[in-house]
N, C-alpha and C positions, 0 to 999 in steps of 0.2 A: 254253474248257474249265475254266479255273481262276477265271473271273470271279466266280462266287458266293462263293467263298472270300475273294477280295479285298474284295468288298463287305462281307462280315461283319466282316472285320478293320478296315476303315475305320469301320464303325459302332461297334465296340468302342473304337477309339481316340478317336472323337468323344465317346462317352459319358464316357470317362476324363478328357478335357480339360474337359468341362463340370463334372464333379465337382470337379476341381482349382480351376476358376474360382470355384465356389460356396464352397469353403473359403477361398480367397485374398481374396474380396470378400464379407464377411458382410453380412447384412441391415442396413440403416440403423437405428440406434437413436437415440432422442431424447437431447439433451444433458442432463447432470445437472441443470442449473439450470432446464431447461424443465419439469421435473416438480415441481410445488409445490402446496401446499394453503393456502387462505386461513385464517388464524388471527386471531381477534378478541382483541386485548389491551385490557383495561380497567385503567387506573391510577387509584388514588384515594389521595390523601395528606392528612395532617392533622398539626397540631402546635401547641404553645404556645411562643412565643419571649419571653424576658425579657432585658433589658439594663439596667444601672445604672451610674452614675458618682458618685463621692464625691471632692471636690476643693475646695480653698479658693475656686476660681473658679466652680465649678458643682456643683450637686447635682441629680440627675435620674434618672428611670427610665422604661422603656418596656415594655409588655406587648402581645403580639399573638397572638390565637387565629385560626387559619386552616384552610381545607380546600380541596382542589381535585380535579378529576376530568377524565379524558380517555379517549377510545376510538380505537383505531387498528386497521385491517385490514391485516395483513402477509401477503404471499405467501411462505410459508416453504418452502424446498426439502424434499422428502420425506426426503432423506438426513439432513437436520438434525433432522427430527422423530424419526427412528429413534435418533439418537445426539446429542442437543443439547449434551451436555457436552464433546464432542470435535471435532465437524465444524465447519470454518470456513465462515461464510456471512455475507452482508450483504443486507438488504432494506429498502426504504423505503416510507413511507406518509405521508399527511397527515391531520390531524384538528383538533379544537377542544378547548381546555381551558376549563373553567369553574371560577372560584374565588370563594370568599366569605371574609370576614374581619371582625374587629372588634378594635380596639385603642386604646390611649391612650398619650400621651407627656406627662409633666409634670415640672416642676422649676424651678430658678431659676439664672440666670447672674448672678454677683455683679459681674463686671466684663467689659468687652469690648463688641463691636459689638452683641450681642443682650442687653445687660444688662437684667435684670428677670425676672419670672416668665413661664413659658410653659406652655401646655397645648394639646394637639391630640387630637382624636378621629378615628379612621379607621374607615370602614365600606365594605364591598363585598358585593354580593349577586348571585351568579350572573353575575359579570363574565366575558365570553367573549373568547377570543383565539385566532386561527389559528396552528397550529404544524406543522412538519414533523417527522417522527420516523424514526429509523434503528434497526433491530434487528440486532444482530450478536453473535457469540460474544465473550466477554470475553477479556482477555489471560491470565486465570487459568482453568485447566481446571475445568469444572463451573459456570462463571458465564456469564450473558448480560448484554448491555448495551443499554439504550435511550437514545439521544441525542436530546433535544428541542431544536429550534431555533425561536426566535420569528420570526414573519414580519412583525412591525410594529416592529422595533427593540428591543423588550423584551417581557417576558411581560405580566402584567396591568397595566393603567393604574391608578395610584393614585387618580385622580379622573375622573369622567365615565363614561358607559355603565354605570351601576349602582354606581359608587364615589364616595365623598365624603370631604372633609377639612374639619374645622371647628377653627380655631385662634384663640387670643386674641392671638397675635403672629405675626410673620413666621417665627419659628423653627419648622421642621418643617412649613411650609405646603405645600411642593411634593410631599412624599412622606415617609413615615416615615424618619427618619435611619438606622434599622437594621431589617433584615428587610423590606425594601421588596418589595411585591407584584410590582413590575417585575423583581425578581431571583428570582422564584419563591420568595419568603419566605426568602431567604438574606442573609447579611451578609458574604459572601466576594467579593472583587474578581474573582478568576479561578479557574478549575478546569481543570487539565490544559492550561494555556496559553490557554484560551478565556474570554472575558468572561462572567460569570454572568448578565449582563443579557439575553443572547440565546442562551445555550447551557446545557443541563443534562445531566449524565451520571448515569444511574440504573442501578446494577448490582444483579443479583439471581441467585438460584440457578436453574440450568438445568432443574430439575425442573418448572418452570412449563410446559414443553413436554412433550408436545403438548397436554395438557389438565390444568391444575393451577392452584393458588393459592399464592402465596408472599408473604412480607412482608420488607421491607428498611428500613434506616434512611436517611432522606433528608429534610431536611439533617441533618448531624451536626456541630454547632458548639457547643462548650463550652469556656470558658476564662476566664482572668483576667489582668489586667495591672496591676501596682502601680508607679506612677511619680510622682515629685514634679513632673514636667514636664507630664504629660498626665492625671494623676489616677488614682485606683484604679477600674478598670473591670471589671465582671463581665458575662458573657453566657452564655446557655444556650438552645439551640434544637436539639432532637433530634426531628425529625419522623418519621412512619412512613408508608411507601408500601406499599399492597397491590397486587400484580400478579396479574391473573387472565387466563388464556388459555383460549379456547373455540373 
């Protein structure tokens, strides 16, 4: 007699239970990092580096003009593309750098193992080197960071594979004493605790994402040292790197 009423009640209770289950267990959504877009970064750098020494034991100078270029395809999380100046992220890619340079070293050593005049000419044309790259947000808000790591022990080889060294003496014959291409044209031993021969940190404005072009200074080495023990040394190397994202 009351069975239809009981059936309707069970049906209502079952519907309510299913509704609660739907609220408690939402539809599966993809992880944040799973949604990303490929962004092509093109880095191009150039500069003129000068170094000189004046000392009773040696007088010399070096000048090097250089340029390099590389392209990397990063899978950037879409959340970082929407707010690149604040969102923390890290993504990796591989690519190839190509570098060209021309320079000369000349001077005279008055006394010591390399006593006598010296002169070297350095040239490189489209020298290629494989590198890995990491794109991340910088420690400073509004900044991004690309970290380059050489895959063959150093960046560009100073000789061979499109590069040459021509010297009149042994001095400077293995590589330029300063702003060596193997160090990505720097004269710094380390950067953030990493050897500059195999690692380079390039910071730039986050407005490069999602599609933009910005410029930054790299390397940035200018200074002087006056000493009766090591001579009066001057150096200047302020290169410019253009970062383009598309």
